[in-house]
C-alpha positions, 0 to 999 in steps of 0.5 A, spaced: 864 111 158 858 114 161 853 109 164 846 108 160 840 107 164 835 105 159 835 100 153 831 100 147 831 095 142 827 096 135 824 091 131 821 091 124 820 098 122 823 101 128 831 103 126 832 109 130 829 113 136 826 120 134 828 125 139 834 122 141 839 128 143 847 128 144 847 122 139 853 117 139 855 111 135 858 105 140 860 099 137 862 093 142 865 087 141 862 081 146 865 074 148 859 072 143 861 076 137 858 082 134 851 085 136 846 086 131 849 093 129 852 099 133 848 102 139 846 109 139 846 112 145 844 119 147 839 123 151 831 122 151 827 126 155 832 127 160 835 120 161 841 116 158 838 111 153 841 106 148 838 104 142 839 098 138 836 096 131 834 088 132 835 086 125 840 091 124 839 098 120 836 096 113 833 090 116 839 085 114 838 080 119 833 074 120 830 072 127 834 066 127 840 069 125 840 075 131 846 074 136 841 075 142 847 074 147 851 079 144 845 084 144 843 083 151 851 083 153 852 089 150 846 093 153 849 090 160 856 093 158 853 100 157 850 099 164 842 098 162 838 096 167 831 096 163 830 094 156 824 096 152 823 092 146 818 094 140 816 088 136 811 087 130 806 081 131 800 078 129 794 078 132 791 071 134 784 074 137 779 078 134 778 083 139 786 085 138 785 088 131 791 091 127 793 098 129 792 095 137 798 095 142 799 089 146 803 089 153 804 082 154 806 079 161 807 072 158 811 068 153 811 061 149 817 059 146 816 055 140 823 056 137 827 051 135 834 054 133 836 059 139 841 059 144 837 062 149 842 062 155 849 065 157 850 059 161 854 052 160 861 051 159 862 049 166 857 053 170 849 052 171 844 057 173 836 056 173 833 063 173 826 064 175 821 065 169 814 064 171 813 071 170 818 073 165 816 081 164 818 086 169 811 088 172 813 095 174 816 097 167 810 093 163 805 098 167 809 104 166 808 102 158 801 101 158 799 107 162 804 111 157 800 108 151 793 109 154 795 117 155 797 117 148 791 115 145 793 108 143 788 102 144 792 098 149 791 090 151 794 090 158 797 083 159 797 077 154 801 071 151 806 072 146 807 066 142 814 066 139 816 062 133 822 061 129 820 064 122 822 067 118 816 064 114 809 066 117 805 061 119 801 056 115 794 056 116 793 050 119 799 052 124 795 058 126 789 055 127 792 050 132 796 056 135 789 059 136 786 053 140 792 054 145 789 061 148 795 065 145 794 073 144 799 075 139 805 071 135 812 074 133 819 071 132 824 074 137 822 077 144 822 071 148 829 069 147 831 077 149 826 076 155 830 070 157 837 073 156 835 079 160 832 076 166 839 072 166 843 079 166 838 081 171 835 087 166 828 089 167 824 087 160 818 089 157 815 089 150 810 094 146 807 089 141 805 092 135 799 088 132 800 089 124 795 083 122 791 077 124 796 072 122 792 067 117 787 064 121 782 070 120 780 067 113 776 073 111 782 077 111 788 076 106 793 072 108 799 075 111 804 079 106 810 083 107 807 089 104 800 088 108 805 088 115 809 094 113 803 098 111 800 097 118 807 097 121 809 104 118 803 107 122 805 104 128 812 106 129 810 113 130 806 111 136 811 106 139 816 112 139 811 117 142 809 111 147 816 110 149 818 118 150 811 118 154 814 112 158 821 114 160 819 120 165 815 115 169 821 110 170 823 111 177 831 112 178 832 106 182 828 099 181 823 096 186 822 090 182 826 083 183 829 083 176 835 086 179 837 080 183 834 074 178 841 070 179 841 070 187 840 063 189 840 061 181 847 059 180 848 052 182 855 051 180 860 053 186 865 059 184 871 054 185 869 049 180 867 054 174 873 054 169 877 060 169 875 061 161 868 061 163 869 066 169 872 071 164 867 070 159 861 071 164 864 076 169 860 082 166 853 077 168 855 074 174 859 079 177 859 078 185 856 071 184 863 069 182 866 070 189 866 065 194 861 065 200 864 068 206 867 063 211 863 063 218 867 065 224 868 059 229 868 065 235 862 065 239 
């Protein structure tokens, strides 16, 4: 299987990647069950990419039903080193209007039912997550967005709720007091798992509405979200196509070494079954440390 460089995860409304050539449908089995759908691999602007519909083609999977571990594991299996995520979000600030694009640099996890780590089963790892988004990839996406004429908000906090319901007005008003910028239902879980898999991760957050805090606007409805999202999807595809040529062939960030010094359990104590399950993720970290020579 030819190695893929860049992964694209499409959210609500983005179920295929326009401009993809040499397309091939790849179905993977993973230790964590099936991914959301087949990966569509091919070439985009001369680079090998893999596209995955987060909710499945046809939008069949609830946010809390997404098999996030399988999705990210599959990207790792294909050789992906960078993931560009596209997500529909609600705005929590007046200045961030529907139709704008936010490229977040922070997350707040308010979910309740997600499995957001590959670890457990006899192995403990604590990756650094203070800066959860790859700054190199985020900068490239922001620049590409501005070049395409999009209104880009550089940085901000993506607040992730469980869903599938939108917020109650009381919740929305409280969330606003916390200083968050946009609200969604998926990205923080992906970001955590991507970091553990040592994959760079950045998000194009497409603003569809003002959530329900904005009392001069209608309460959020699926119809209103979809209408704005249709306008955003074409823009997001254009931004991704503009960004890809600017992505360096080799990484200069620290994302690719996120597990260095993060695995607390000595390889000798990790159960064989867990070693087998996580071999793709842990790689060389499963090797016992080199013994120092006693010679002088």
